[in-house]
VEXLUMTOR-320803 format. One line per 8 residues: for each residue x, y, z of N, C-alpha, C, CB. Coordinates in Angstrom, 3 decimals. Glycine has a CB too. Example, Ala and Ser with C-alpha at 12.3 -4.5 7.8 and 13.67 -1.06 7.14 Angstrom:
2
13.190/-5.690/7.800/12.300/-4.500/7.800/13.200/-3.300/7.800/11.308/-4.473/9.046  12.850/-2.250/7.080/13.670/-1.060/7.140/12.900/0.030/7.870/14.084/-0.598/5.725
This chain:
245
-89.581/23.638/322.777/-89.714/24.851/321.983/-90.256/26.003/322.837/-90.633/24.600/320.777  -91.274/25.714/323.655/-91.840/26.764/324.510/-90.805/27.247/325.528/-93.103/26.249/325.238  -90.003/26.302/326.069/-88.972/26.701/327.030/-87.900/27.545/326.355/-88.337/25.465/327.684  -87.549/27.230/325.086/-86.554/28.019/324.368/-87.088/29.432/324.108/-86.171/27.330/323.035  -88.351/29.559/323.751/-88.932/30.878/323.552/-88.978/31.668/324.848/-90.325/30.757/322.970  -89.283/30.973/325.951/-89.312/31.657/327.254/-87.914/32.130/327.654/-89.886/30.723/328.344  -86.916/31.302/327.373/-85.544/31.676/327.711/-85.083/32.871/326.878/-84.596/30.485/327.498  -85.431/32.877/325.578/-85.044/34.002/324.726/-85.748/35.283/325.160/-85.363/33.698/323.257
-87.018/35.185/325.563/-87.743/36.375/326.013/-87.145/36.934/327.287/-89.214/36.054/326.230  -86.696/36.051/328.203/-86.155/36.523/329.470/-84.723/37.043/329.329/-86.200/35.409/330.494  -83.919/36.392/328.510/-82.500/36.720/328.453/-82.149/37.707/327.337/-81.703/35.461/328.275  -83.022/37.813/326.315/-82.691/38.733/325.219/-83.728/39.845/325.053/-82.563/37.960/323.916  -84.998/39.506/325.014/-86.031/40.512/324.723/-86.098/41.595/325.774/-87.380/39.854/324.602  -85.991/41.216/327.031/-86.094/42.209/328.110/-84.864/43.106/328.201/-86.306/41.510/329.438  -83.742/42.658/327.667/-82.530/43.479/327.694/-82.324/44.282/326.424/-81.331/42.610/327.928  -83.274/44.240/325.495/-83.119/44.918/324.212/-83.403/46.407/324.375/-84.054/44.301/323.148
-82.507/47.286/323.935/-82.765/48.729/324.044/-83.952/49.154/323.166/-81.504/49.527/323.646  -84.621/50.195/323.562/-85.788/50.677/322.819/-85.412/51.447/321.560/-86.633/51.553/323.706  -84.200/51.970/321.481/-83.813/52.814/320.356/-83.348/52.030/319.142/-82.733/53.750/320.780  -83.328/50.692/319.192/-82.838/49.896/318.074/-83.887/49.827/316.968/-82.462/48.482/318.542  -83.401/49.759/315.732/-84.295/49.567/314.594/-84.605/48.083/314.425/-83.669/50.144/313.300  -85.450/47.767/313.442/-85.811/46.373/313.211/-84.596/45.586/312.732/-86.956/46.270/312.187  -83.802/46.172/311.847/-82.610/45.476/311.352/-81.595/45.262/312.473/-81.966/46.267/310.203  -81.420/46.265/313.332/-80.474/46.109/314.445/-80.968/45.063/315.441/-80.258/47.456/315.160
-82.278/45.024/315.677/-82.817/44.015/316.587/-82.643/42.605/316.018/-84.299/44.290/316.867  -82.816/42.436/314.691/-82.608/41.129/314.080/-81.148/40.698/314.173/-83.054/41.151/312.622  -80.229/41.637/313.959/-78.809/41.303/314.091/-78.463/40.926/315.522/-77.938/42.475/313.637  -79.058/41.611/316.485/-78.816/41.269/317.891/-79.352/39.893/318.233/-79.447/42.306/318.806  -80.523/39.527/317.673/-81.090/38.195/317.926/-80.228/37.111/317.300/-82.524/38.104/317.382  -79.717/37.354/316.083/-78.855/36.358/315.452/-77.581/36.133/316.274/-78.494/36.796/314.023  -77.008/37.207/316.778/-75.797/37.064/317.604/-76.103/36.327/318.899/-75.190/38.441/317.919  -77.269/36.588/319.489/-77.649/35.897/320.726/-77.844/34.403/320.475/-78.938/36.508/321.310
-78.481/34.036/319.353/-78.691/32.625/319.066/-77.365/31.906/318.798/-79.628/32.466/317.870  -76.426/32.591/318.103/-75.127/31.958/317.833/-74.298/31.836/319.096/-74.353/32.751/316.784  -74.410/32.794/320.009/-73.589/32.787/321.213/-74.181/31.923/322.313/-73.404/34.193/321.718  -75.491/31.998/322.490/-76.134/31.317/323.612/-76.894/30.077/323.159/-77.077/32.267/324.330  -77.709/30.255/322.092/-78.547/29.133/321.686/-77.763/27.957/321.151/-79.517/29.579/320.657  -76.744/28.216/320.307/-75.981/27.108/319.724/-75.027/26.468/320.720/-75.203/27.591/318.522  -74.765/27.105/321.832/-73.821/26.539/322.818/-74.514/25.694/323.876/-73.047/27.653/323.500  -75.807/25.486/323.738/-76.498/24.647/324.721/-76.029/23.203/324.597/-78.033/24.731/324.536
-75.874/22.548/325.746/-75.296/21.200/325.812/-76.400/20.173/325.591/-74.585/20.957/327.183  -76.067/19.137/324.810/-76.962/18.035/324.567/-76.184/16.725/324.683/-77.631/18.166/323.184  -76.899/15.621/324.941/-76.307/14.291/325.075/-76.744/13.429/323.894/-76.717/13.627/326.425  -75.798/12.851/323.186/-76.054/11.938/322.099/-75.145/10.717/322.232/-75.848/12.636/320.744  -75.794/9.557/322.456/-75.066/8.297/322.618/-74.069/8.377/323.768/-74.340/7.932/321.323  -74.460/9.049/324.834/-73.623/9.165/326.006/-72.536/10.197/325.917/-73.025/7.886/326.290  -72.411/10.892/324.807/-71.371/11.904/324.645/-72.009/13.285/324.656/-70.572/11.679/323.334  -71.261/14.208/325.214/-71.743/15.587/325.292/-71.464/16.310/323.981/-71.081/16.335/326.472
-72.430/17.076/323.562/-72.304/17.885/322.349/-73.151/19.145/322.502/-72.736/17.075/321.084  -73.134/19.982/321.525/-73.907/21.232/321.583/-74.955/21.247/320.453/-72.956/22.480/321.472  -75.869/22.197/320.581/-76.921/22.343/319.578/-76.313/22.758/318.239/-77.976/23.379/320.038  -75.293/23.615/318.260/-74.656/24.048/317.025/-73.979/22.908/316.299/-73.658/25.127/317.311  -73.309/21.982/317.037/-72.650/20.840/316.412/-73.662/19.867/315.817/-71.771/20.121/317.425  -74.792/19.690/316.487/-75.831/18.823/315.938/-76.460/19.422/314.680/-76.907/18.567/316.987  -76.635/20.738/314.678/-77.207/21.376/313.493/-76.267/21.301/312.307/-77.548/22.823/313.786  -74.944/21.338/312.557/-73.989/21.237/311.457/-74.001/19.856/310.826/-72.592/21.569/311.942
-74.376/18.826/311.611/-74.447/17.478/311.066/-75.746/17.213/310.318/-74.289/16.474/312.170  -76.690/18.128/310.344/-77.990/17.961/309.668/-78.232/19.128/308.705/-79.151/17.871/310.712  -77.448/19.250/307.662/-77.648/20.371/306.725/-78.946/20.172/305.926/-76.430/20.499/305.754  -79.461/21.266/305.426/-80.664/21.215/304.611/-80.348/20.636/303.237/-81.283/22.613/304.475  -81.275/19.890/302.706/-81.099/19.310/301.383/-81.184/20.407/300.317/-82.160/18.213/301.124  -80.580/20.142/299.191/-80.621/21.104/298.089/-82.036/21.187/297.516/-79.611/20.711/296.981  -82.354/22.346/296.996/-83.673/22.536/296.410/-83.826/21.673/295.167/-83.908/24.014/296.069  -84.985/21.096/294.980/-85.182/20.287/293.761/-85.244/21.182/292.540/-86.471/19.438/293.860
-84.918/20.662/291.383/-84.983/21.492/290.161/-86.418/21.908/289.862/-84.395/20.729/288.950  -86.535/23.026/289.212/-87.871/23.543/288.880/-88.559/22.623/287.887/-87.780/24.973/288.306  -89.875/22.578/288.001/-90.648/21.742/287.094/-90.515/22.293/285.672/-92.143/21.682/287.532  -90.130/21.475/284.715/-89.884/21.992/283.355/-91.193/22.294/282.617/-89.052/20.979/282.543  -91.808/23.373/283.007/-93.062/23.787/282.373/-92.910/25.194/281.816/-94.242/23.724/283.379  -93.703/25.497/280.821/-93.675/26.800/280.169/-95.085/27.354/280.128/-93.077/26.704/278.741  -95.234/28.572/280.595/-96.520/29.270/280.551/-96.549/30.109/279.288/-96.743/30.159/281.826  -97.560/29.918/278.471/-97.675/30.644/277.202/-99.111/31.141/277.073/-97.277/29.733/275.977
-99.276/32.458/277.040/-100.597/33.080/276.938/-100.571/34.120/275.831/-101.023/33.724/278.289  -101.730/34.414/275.299/-101.867/35.437/274.257/-102.387/36.715/274.876/-102.809/34.962/273.121  -101.860/37.829/274.427/-102.251/39.141/274.931/-102.381/40.109/273.752/-101.216/39.670/275.975  -103.169/41.173/273.971/-103.369/42.218/272.965/-102.556/43.446/273.336/-104.868/42.581/272.832  -101.821/43.978/272.396/-100.978/45.149/272.635/-101.871/46.384/272.742/-99.918/45.322/271.496  -101.632/47.215/273.762/-102.402/48.429/273.961/-101.887/49.549/273.068/-102.357/48.855/275.424  -102.614/50.674/273.081/-102.200/51.825/272.278/-100.897/52.427/272.784/-103.290/52.884/272.277  -100.521/52.165/274.035/-99.256/52.657/274.590/-98.109/51.663/274.397/-99.423/52.960/276.071
-98.298/50.674/273.527/-97.268/49.660/273.240/-96.906/48.885/274.496/-96.006/50.318/272.649  -97.933/48.426/275.227/-97.734/47.668/276.449/-98.498/46.351/276.377/-98.179/48.485/277.672  -97.979/45.362/277.099/-98.602/44.044/277.185/-98.727/43.698/278.667/-97.766/42.950/276.403  -99.904/43.294/279.091/-100.138/42.962/280.499/-99.897/41.473/280.723/-101.579/43.351/280.928  -99.287/41.166/281.882/-99.043/39.775/282.253/-98.976/39.687/283.764/-97.734/39.232/281.605  -99.974/39.076/284.371/-100.023/38.789/285.804/-99.783/40.027/286.664/-99.002/37.732/286.147  -100.531/41.066/286.383/-100.494/42.252/287.218/-99.395/43.239/286.914/-100.376/41.851/288.596  -98.652/43.035/285.832/-97.599/43.967/285.426/-97.748/44.267/283.938/-96.183/43.386/285.736
-97.063/45.310/283.474/-97.107/45.717/282.072/-95.682/45.765/281.532/-97.813/47.100/281.906  -95.516/45.205/280.335/-94.208/45.126/279.701/-94.306/45.759/278.314/-93.710/43.644/279.613  -93.252/46.441/277.908/-93.271/47.210/276.668/-92.889/46.345/275.477/-92.330/48.402/276.769  -93.368/46.774/274.302/-93.010/46.190/273.010/-92.702/47.337/272.059/-94.161/45.271/272.445  -92.113/47.075/270.916/-91.865/48.165/269.956/-93.169/48.811/269.503/-91.092/47.640/268.734  -93.159/50.098/269.170/-94.388/50.770/268.726/-94.844/50.248/267.368/-94.173/52.287/268.655  -96.111/50.542/267.058/-96.681/50.114/265.787/-97.409/48.789/265.843/-95.618/50.029/264.777  -97.579/48.211/267.042/-98.255/46.916/267.174/-99.566/47.030/267.946/-97.339/45.916/267.866
-100.105/48.224/268.071/-101.330/48.406/268.856/-102.473/47.603/268.246/-101.709/49.901/268.937  -103.173/46.862/269.102/-104.311/46.069/268.663/-103.979/44.679/268.169/-105.009/46.783/267.605  -102.711/44.353/267.991/-102.328/43.022/267.519/-102.200/42.064/268.703/-100.998/43.083/266.724  -102.202/40.778/268.387/-102.105/39.734/269.399/-100.695/39.168/269.423/-103.132/38.616/269.135  -100.103/39.108/270.595/-98.755/38.573/270.777/-98.811/37.438/271.792/-97.763/39.686/271.239  -97.695/36.719/271.896/-97.579/35.586/272.810/-96.563/35.925/273.894/-97.166/34.290/272.049  -96.981/35.769/275.148/-96.089/35.968/276.287/-95.683/34.583/276.792/-96.781/36.823/277.427  -94.383/34.324/276.822/-93.852/33.017/277.204/-92.957/33.179/278.422/-93.071/32.365/276.032
-93.182/32.293/279.402/-92.357/32.319/280.617/-92.054/30.893/281.038/-93.067/33.094/281.770  -90.757/30.572/281.150/-90.313/29.298/281.680/-90.228/29.398/283.203/-88.946/28.889/281.069  -90.761/28.389/283.881/-90.822/28.449/285.344/-89.442/28.516/285.977/-91.567/27.249/285.883  -88.416/27.991/285.327/-87.068/28.032/285.880/-86.311/29.295/285.490/-86.295/26.822/285.431  -86.955/30.226/284.775/-86.276/31.421/284.289/-86.832/32.653/284.997/-86.432/31.557/282.756  -86.006/33.690/285.048/-86.423/34.961/285.661/-86.822/35.986/284.608/-85.300/35.527/286.532  -86.881/35.583/283.350/-87.250/36.491/282.278/-88.484/35.945/281.559/-86.071/36.686/281.288  -89.082/36.798/280.752/-90.196/36.395/279.899/-89.990/36.978/278.506/-91.557/36.857/280.497
-90.535/36.293/277.522/-90.410/36.698/276.129/-91.774/37.079/275.589/-89.784/35.574/275.280  -91.789/38.133/274.775/-92.988/38.561/274.062/-92.689/38.408/272.582/-93.398/40.047/274.426  -93.458/37.570/271.910/-93.151/37.236/270.525/-94.426/37.202/269.708/-92.418/35.888/270.433  -94.254/37.194/268.404/-95.371/37.020/267.491/-95.702/35.542/267.384/-95.052/37.614/266.101  -96.835/35.213/266.779/-97.226/33.821/266.635/-96.541/33.172/265.452/-98.724/33.709/266.488  -96.401/31.861/265.522/-95.791/31.122/264.416/-96.771/30.992/263.263/-95.328/29.732/264.879  -96.235/30.701/262.106/-97.073/30.560/260.917/-97.984/29.346/261.075/-96.203/30.428/259.639  -99.254/29.520/260.710/-100.222/28.450/260.829/-100.982/28.470/262.133/-99.546/27.149/260.677
-100.678/29.402/263.032/-101.399/29.532/264.282/-102.289/30.743/264.214/-100.442/29.628/265.470  -103.132/30.859/265.217/-104.068/31.986/265.276/-103.537/33.109/266.127/-105.407/31.537/265.811  -102.302/32.973/266.620/-101.741/33.989/267.496/-100.776/34.857/266.703/-101.031/33.345/268.710  -100.842/36.159/266.968/-99.811/37.060/266.486/-99.926/37.389/265.013/-98.483/36.476/266.750  -98.971/38.212/264.604/-98.921/38.698/263.231/-97.482/38.617/262.738/-99.465/40.153/263.127  -96.917/37.438/262.765/-95.518/37.272/262.389/-95.269/37.643/260.956/-95.077/35.863/262.624  -94.004/37.860/260.596/-93.676/38.231/259.219/-94.113/37.162/258.235/-92.184/38.481/259.077  -94.418/37.595/257.021/-94.895/36.664/256.007/-93.815/35.636/255.696/-95.311/37.417/254.727
-94.218/34.360/255.704/-93.288/33.285/255.374/-92.448/32.803/256.527/-92.400/33.721/254.297  -92.613/33.346/257.724/-91.814/32.915/258.867/-92.491/31.732/259.526/-91.617/34.067/259.881  -91.733/30.668/259.751/-92.278/29.475/260.385/-92.137/29.525/261.890/-91.599/28.240/259.850  -91.213/30.319/262.409/-90.984/30.419/263.836/-91.413/31.794/264.328/-89.508/30.156/264.172  -91.827/31.874/265.598/-92.229/33.185/266.133/-91.033/34.115/266.252/-92.906/33.027/267.505  -91.294/35.384/266.114/-90.259/36.414/266.223/-90.340/37.048/267.604/-90.417/37.495/265.108  -89.240/37.024/268.340/-89.197/37.608/269.679/-89.148/39.123/269.545/-87.971/37.080/270.490  -90.159/39.777/270.076/-90.236/41.236/270.028/-89.546/41.901/271.200/-91.669/41.673/269.983
-89.625/41.287/272.390/-89.028/41.888/273.586/-88.759/40.789/274.601/-89.955/42.988/274.192  -87.778/41.050/275.439/-87.447/40.159/276.554/-87.209/41.024/277.784/-86.187/39.266/276.232  -87.957/40.733/278.846/-87.904/41.554/280.058/-87.660/40.665/281.274/-89.216/42.365/280.232  -87.149/41.306/282.312/-87.046/40.647/283.613/-88.442/40.536/284.212/-86.087/41.426/284.571  -88.815/39.371/284.637/-90.165/39.139/285.141/-90.291/39.672/286.564/-90.514/37.636/285.094  -91.258/40.533/286.752/-91.521/41.111/288.069/-92.480/40.216/288.845/-92.100/42.540/287.936  -92.535/40.373/290.179/-93.468/39.551/290.975/-94.915/39.770/290.545/-93.319/39.870/292.472  -95.714/38.748/290.692/-97.117/38.830/290.291/-97.850/39.884/291.115/-97.803/37.463/290.444
-98.654/40.693/290.412/-99.461/41.698/291.089/-98.704/42.879/291.629/-100.178/41.077/292.180  -97.467/43.084/291.202/-96.675/44.212/291.717/-97.087/45.540/291.104/-95.201/43.975/291.458  -97.788/45.521/289.976/-98.189/46.765/289.325/-97.031/47.540/288.732/-98.907/47.630/290.298  -96.000/46.840/288.275/-94.786/47.481/287.752/-94.947/47.692/286.249/-93.513/46.618/288.057  -94.502/48.845/285.786/-94.470/49.167/284.358/-93.021/49.045/283.888/-95.045/50.614/284.075  -92.735/48.027/283.090/-91.375/47.740/282.626/-91.278/48.200/281.175/-91.022/46.204/282.768  -90.398/49.152/280.905/-90.180/49.661/279.549/-88.694/49.565/279.209/-90.683/51.132/279.416  -88.420/49.051/278.056/-87.058/49.017/277.562/-86.683/50.396/277.017/-86.895/47.928/276.473
-85.423/50.774/277.172/-84.992/52.106/276.742/-85.136/52.284/275.226/-83.536/52.350/277.160  -84.879/51.229/274.469/-85.045/51.335/273.016/-86.517/51.496/272.636/-84.455/50.098/272.321  -87.407/50.846/273.384/-88.834/50.993/273.108/-89.305/52.409/273.432/-89.646/49.965/273.913  -88.768/52.990/274.500/-89.145/54.357/274.868/-88.713/55.338/273.785/-88.520/54.749/276.222  -87.477/55.183/273.305/-86.986/56.076/272.257/-87.784/55.924/270.968/-85.512/55.808/271.987  -88.091/54.697/270.597/-88.862/54.471/269.375/-90.287/55.012/269.504/-88.897/52.979/269.042  -90.877/54.885/270.685/-92.233/55.401/270.882/-92.248/56.923/270.844/-92.808/54.903/272.213  -91.274/57.555/271.457/-91.195/59.014/271.392/-90.997/59.503/269.960/-90.058/59.520/272.275
-90.173/58.804/269.204/-89.956/59.191/267.807/-91.238/59.049/266.991/-88.840/58.341/267.183  -91.981/57.973/267.216/-93.226/57.766/266.471/-94.271/58.809/266.823/-93.778/56.375/266.740  -94.333/59.195/268.102/-95.321/60.190/268.516/-94.959/61.569/267.972/-95.430/60.236/270.049  -93.690/61.939/268.074/-93.279/63.258/267.601/-93.362/63.376/266.081/-91.863/63.557/268.063  -93.135/62.293/265.371/-93.228/62.347/263.915/-94.659/62.501/263.429/-92.623/61.107/263.314  -95.626/62.189/264.289/-97.028/62.339/263.894/-97.476/63.791/263.925/-97.918/61.512/264.799  -96.743/64.659/264.603/-97.085/66.073/264.643/-96.700/66.746/263.322/-96.384/66.768/265.831  -97.431/67.813/262.980/-97.172/68.548/261.738/-97.107/70.036/262.042/-98.268/68.255/260.671
-96.241/70.719/261.304/-96.109/72.171/261.445/-96.883/72.920/260.374/-94.648/72.572/261.393  -97.685/72.215/259.577/-98.480/72.873/258.547/-99.589/73.706/259.177/-99.074/71.837/257.583  -100.143/74.599/258.358/-101.238/75.442/258.818/-102.469/74.587/259.073/-101.550/76.551/257.792  -103.108/74.859/260.175/-104.270/74.065/260.531/-105.436/74.366/259.586/-104.673/74.333/261.987  -106.349/73.449/259.504/-107.496/73.581/258.612/-108.449/74.654/259.137/-108.231/72.229/258.465  -109.030/75.400/258.213/-110.007/76.424/258.585/-111.349/75.766/258.873/-110.150/77.490/257.465  -111.999/76.231/259.929/-113.275/75.641/260.317/-114.458/76.262/259.577/-113.474/75.787/261.807  -114.266/77.390/258.858/-115.366/78.083/258.190/-115.215/78.037/256.670/-115.441/79.535/258.664
-114.638/76.979/256.177/-114.489/76.852/254.733/-115.843/76.535/254.093/-113.452/75.757/254.386  -116.186/77.282/253.053/-117.435/77.058/252.343/-117.251/75.882/251.384/-117.882/78.341/251.578  -117.926/74.841/251.632/-117.829/73.657/250.792/-119.181/73.402/250.134/-117.373/72.423/251.618  -119.236/73.215/248.826/-120.515/72.945/248.162/-121.048/71.578/248.558/-120.362/73.029/246.635  -122.365/71.390/248.479/-122.931/70.074/248.835/-122.481/69.008/247.857/-124.466/70.132/248.869  -122.305/67.832/248.361/-121.863/66.709/247.544/-123.032/66.149/246.736/-121.243/65.609/248.426  -122.761/65.351/245.723/-123.861/64.737/244.964/-124.794/63.904/245.822/-123.305/63.876/243.868  -124.263/63.225/246.828/-125.130/62.438/247.704/-126.070/63.348/248.493/-124.288/61.581/248.665
-125.545/64.517/248.950/-126.396/65.447/249.691/-127.474/66.036/248.788/-125.553/66.570/250.308  -127.130/66.345/247.538/-128.123/66.878/246.598/-129.200/65.839/246.301/-127.443/67.325/245.288  -128.815/64.583/246.142/-129.795/63.532/245.881/-130.725/63.343/247.067/-129.094/62.218/245.554  -130.176/63.415/248.273/-131.008/63.275/249.475/-131.956/64.466/249.614/-130.124/63.147/250.737  -131.507/65.668/249.293/-132.378/66.841/249.359/-133.504/66.735/248.338/-131.569/68.127/249.125  -133.203/66.227/247.124/-134.258/66.052/246.128/-135.284/65.026/246.569/-133.663/65.639/244.797  -134.812/63.984/247.250/-135.748/62.976/247.756/-136.655/63.552/248.825/-134.992/61.776/248.312  -136.111/64.363/249.723/-136.933/64.997/250.750/-137.922/65.976/250.132/-136.052/65.716/251.770
-137.512/66.722/249.113/-138.406/67.685/248.470/-139.545/66.965/247.754/-137.626/68.567/247.478  -139.240/65.827/247.119/-140.284/65.073/246.425/-141.263/64.448/247.395/-139.668/63.995/245.556  -140.766/64.009/248.564/-141.669/63.400/249.540/-142.510/64.435/250.266/-140.882/62.591/250.545  -141.993/65.687/250.372/-142.743/66.741/251.055/-143.727/67.424/250.117/-141.789/67.772/251.646  -143.338/67.664/248.883/-144.192/68.329/247.892/-144.815/67.298/246.964/-143.385/69.368/247.076  -145.856/67.718/246.289/-146.518/66.841/245.351/-145.726/66.712/244.064/-147.911/67.341/245.059  -146.332/66.004/243.099/-145.618/65.850/241.819/-145.460/67.144/241.063/-146.330/64.867/240.948  -146.316/68.157/241.326/-146.227/69.449/240.631/-145.338/70.446/241.361/-147.611/70.041/240.458
-144.814/70.047/242.488/-143.948/70.944/243.236/-144.656/71.735/244.300/-143.286/71.872/242.317  -146.001/71.626/244.415/-146.733/72.357/245.440/-146.691/71.577/246.741/-148.192/72.613/245.005  -146.549/72.287/247.871/-146.520/71.578/249.151/-147.838/70.864/249.407/-146.217/72.548/250.296  -147.737/69.658/249.902/-148.930/68.896/250.247/-149.484/69.382/251.561/-148.626/67.397/250.316  -150.844/69.389/251.664/-151.522/69.841/252.886/-152.328/68.697/253.425/-152.428/71.077/252.624  -152.335/68.574/254.702/-153.078/67.526/255.386/-154.250/68.160/256.091/-152.183/66.751/256.383  -155.458/67.722/255.758/-156.684/68.257/256.349/-157.229/67.213/257.300/-157.741/68.633/255.254  -157.454/67.636/258.522/-157.981/66.744/259.542/-159.444/67.059/259.760/-157.188/66.871/260.862
-160.269/66.067/259.662/-161.711/66.238/259.889/-162.006/65.939/261.341/-162.555/65.315/258.952  -162.563/66.929/262.033/-162.874/66.726/263.450/-164.021/65.749/263.641/-163.214/68.051/264.109  -164.850/65.604/262.605/-166.001/64.712/262.750/-165.611/63.253/262.598/-167.069/65.064/261.734  -164.539/62.974/261.828/-164.137/61.574/261.599/-162.924/61.167/262.417/-163.842/61.351/260.133  -162.197/62.140/262.943/-160.998/61.798/263.715/-161.400/61.251/265.066/-160.076/63.025/263.885  -160.783/60.144/265.459/-161.088/59.520/266.741/-160.016/59.803/267.797/-161.244/58.025/266.558  -158.774/59.858/267.344/-157.685/60.039/268.308/-157.145/61.452/268.339/-156.569/59.093/267.998  -157.518/62.310/267.374/-156.974/63.651/267.314/-157.653/64.573/268.310/-157.107/64.206/265.919
-157.179/65.829/268.419/-157.783/66.789/269.366/-159.167/67.207/268.904/-156.888/68.034/269.525  -159.982/67.630/269.828/-161.347/68.042/269.559/-161.413/69.565/269.552/-162.324/67.448/270.605  -162.316/70.155/268.691/-162.469/71.611/268.703/-163.127/72.066/269.992/-163.291/72.082/267.495  -162.822/73.297/270.410/-163.421/73.775/271.669/-164.935/73.820/271.549/-162.875/75.174/272.043  -165.611/73.349/272.572/-167.073/73.306/272.592/-167.612/74.480/273.395/-167.579/71.970/273.182  -168.895/74.839/273.149/-169.541/75.930/273.879/-169.876/75.452/275.284/-170.825/76.421/273.142  -169.499/76.229/276.322/-169.791/75.778/277.690/-171.292/75.701/277.916/-169.147/76.721/278.727  -171.730/74.711/278.629/-173.173/74.553/278.875/-173.706/75.684/279.758/-173.461/73.186/279.538
-175.010/75.892/279.649/-175.662/76.927/280.464/-175.587/76.573/281.927/-177.125/77.115/280.046  -175.304/77.573/282.760/-175.198/77.340/284.200/-173.834/76.927/284.663/-176.159/76.316/284.609  -172.892/76.826/283.732/-171.542/76.439/284.132/-170.792/77.634/284.689/-170.776/75.837/282.949  -169.554/77.409/285.142/-168.773/78.475/285.739/-168.466/79.559/284.715/-167.483/77.922/286.329  -168.132/79.182/283.482/-167.869/80.178/282.441/-169.115/81.001/282.130/-167.364/79.496/281.167  -170.290/80.365/282.105/-171.533/81.091/281.822/-171.851/82.081/282.930/-172.700/80.112/281.646  -171.604/81.689/284.204/-171.869/82.602/285.327/-170.903/83.779/285.303/-171.759/81.855/286.673  -169.673/83.562/284.944/-168.719/84.668/284.862/-169.122/85.670/283.778/-167.309/84.132/284.584
-169.581/85.171/282.635/-170.022/86.077/281.568/-171.254/86.889/281.979/-170.328/85.281/280.297  -172.187/86.250/282.686/-173.381/86.962/283.138/-173.040/88.047/284.149/-174.376/85.986/283.743  -172.103/87.748/285.077/-171.678/88.736/286.061/-170.958/89.900/285.392/-170.774/88.089/287.109  -170.175/89.633/284.357/-169.455/90.691/283.637/-170.450/91.618/282.908/-168.448/90.068/282.621  -171.500/91.070/282.352/-172.513/91.902/281.667/-173.247/92.791/282.656/-173.525/91.016/280.913  -173.534/92.271/283.857/-174.241/93.093/284.859/-173.372/94.263/285.295/-174.637/92.240/286.090  -172.058/94.039/285.512/-171.178/95.126/285.902/-171.090/96.177/284.797/-169.787/94.589/286.238  -171.085/95.754/283.566/-170.992/96.702/282.431/-172.262/97.574/282.360/-170.790/95.925/281.075
-173.435/97.003/282.615/-174.686/97.777/282.575/-174.734/98.799/283.735/-175.917/96.816/282.648  -174.270/98.389/284.945/-174.295/99.307/286.072/-173.373/100.499/285.816/-173.888/98.583/287.362  -172.222/100.293/285.228/-171.322/101.400/284.937/-171.878/102.330/283.880/-169.986/100.877/284.497  -172.639/101.751/282.900/-173.235/102.591/281.845/-174.313/103.515/282.409/-173.836/101.710/280.734  -175.021/103.077/283.466/-176.038/103.940/284.096/-175.395/105.068/284.893/-176.948/103.111/285.015
């Protein structure tokens, strides 16, 4: 194998023009392998043969059939009528936002089905009296994690119709309409008035006693003699007497 790689590097890679694209370089390599690589001589049971003839006698076996399994998961429809499945989003008819649907994919199939749940199950919202799930949509399954948004043309048209029909050409509501208070608001106002005022309708007053209050604020006290406030007052009186003289 190492000698074959060395031979290809010497006889093909070094002669490859720089202006070729990746596809052109691959085509050139395939032609080189068919012309040079498959014509190499080999000995089998004393007879001469080539690598290409030996490869033709050893064809690849057919692929085994896919495992007969079915992936079935439940998903919630978004407000945009979309269902997520393995990194992609698939459309459903409008009007199913918030409901639960079943996404089914057979491993041997390239499509997936989005359906409602059967009667007696906890999945979906199938029609009343239906024993079998109702297929809502069938899409071509995209590769996992591709981030593809798959929408059916009929779903797009139905969604546009539903959105446009929700608009109205009527006059918009006025924001300054005078509306009288409701009975509940009047009852709540009467309750607040009764709790704020006494039984006679007079406002209640709260009297705080500074002598008995422990946590409330204290009244301002007279500054002690010799304090900074007392010295300032004494200095102010002296200045007033000097100006009067």
